[in-house]
C-alpha positions as CSV (number, residue, x, y, z in Angstrom):
1,M,27.5,-221.8,-88.7
2,N,28.4,-223.3,-93.1
3,K,29.3,-226.6,-94.3
4,R,32.9,-225.6,-94.6
5,Q,33.4,-224.1,-91.4
6,K,32.2,-227.1,-89.8
7,I,34.7,-229.2,-92.1
8,C,37.1,-226.9,-90.9
9,L,36.6,-227.3,-87.5
10,F,36.1,-230.8,-87.4
11,V,39.7,-231.4,-89.3
12,G,41.5,-229.1,-86.9
13,T,40.1,-231.6,-83.8
14,A,40.5,-234.1,-85.1
15,L,44.3,-233.4,-86.2
16,F,45.0,-231.7,-81.9
17,A,43.5,-235.2,-81.1
18,V,45.8,-237.5,-83.2
19,L,48.6,-235.2,-82.6
20,G,47.9,-235.5,-78.5
21,L,47.7,-239.3,-79.1
22,F,51.0,-239.3,-81.3
23,P,53.3,-236.7,-80.0
24,R,57.4,-236.1,-81.0
25,C,59.4,-237.9,-79.1
26,W,62.6,-239.0,-78.1
27,V,62.5,-242.7,-76.9
28,S,65.5,-245.2,-75.7
29,A,66.3,-248.5,-74.0
30,G,67.0,-247.5,-70.7
31,S,68.3,-244.7,-69.2
32,G,72.0,-245.0,-70.3
33,T,71.5,-245.1,-73.6
34,N,71.6,-242.5,-75.9
35,P,67.9,-241.8,-77.0
36,L,67.4,-241.5,-80.8
37,P,64.5,-239.6,-82.7
38,R,61.2,-240.7,-83.3
39,R,58.6,-239.0,-85.4
40,W,55.2,-241.4,-84.1
41,F,55.3,-243.0,-81.0
42,I,52.3,-244.4,-79.2
43,L,52.8,-243.4,-75.3
44,N,51.7,-246.5,-73.7
45,N,54.5,-248.5,-75.1
46,S,56.3,-250.1,-72.0
47,R,59.4,-251.8,-72.8
48,A,60.9,-247.8,-74.2
49,F,62.3,-245.3,-71.9
50,V,60.1,-241.7,-73.2
51,I,61.1,-238.5,-73.5
52,R,58.8,-236.3,-74.6
53,N,59.6,-232.6,-76.5
54,H,57.2,-230.5,-75.1
55,T,57.9,-227.4,-76.3
56,Y,57.5,-228.8,-79.6
57,F,54.3,-230.5,-78.7
58,Y,52.7,-227.2,-77.3
59,V,54.1,-224.6,-79.8
60,Q,52.8,-227.8,-82.7
61,Q,49.1,-227.6,-80.7
62,A,49.0,-223.3,-80.9
63,V,49.4,-223.4,-84.4
64,I,47.3,-226.2,-85.1
65,G,44.2,-224.1,-82.9
66,L,45.0,-220.8,-84.0
67,T,45.1,-221.9,-87.8
68,T,41.9,-224.0,-87.0
69,V,40.0,-220.6,-85.9
70,G,42.0,-218.7,-88.0
71,L,40.2,-220.1,-90.6
72,V,36.8,-221.0,-89.4
73,L,36.8,-216.9,-89.0
74,A,38.1,-217.1,-92.7
75,L,35.1,-218.9,-94.2
76,R,31.7,-217.0,-92.3
77,D,29.6,-215.9,-95.2
78,K,30.0,-212.3,-95.9
79,N,26.3,-211.7,-96.4
80,P,24.5,-214.5,-94.2
81,T,20.6,-214.3,-94.7
82,E,18.3,-214.5,-92.5
83,K,15.5,-216.3,-92.1
84,K,12.5,-214.5,-91.5
85,D,9.2,-215.5,-90.0
86,D,6.3,-214.8,-92.0
87,M,3.0,-214.6,-89.6
């Protein structure tokens, strides 16, 4: 694995983790109020009623995963140099 592949893998993993911690969701003050869309929301806020958009979350994570795998495969070395042991 070369340096560019490692960078893509690290960025993809970090993006996957960050978007898992701060998912897109709808937030309302209680069960009787209208929810408002929020782009970023910390999951451990106990004062709000949170409705998570699961379909958007799963599609977003799939796109990140497939893009990361595609970039890692696309950035591999065309002619890998093999190290030969001189014995």
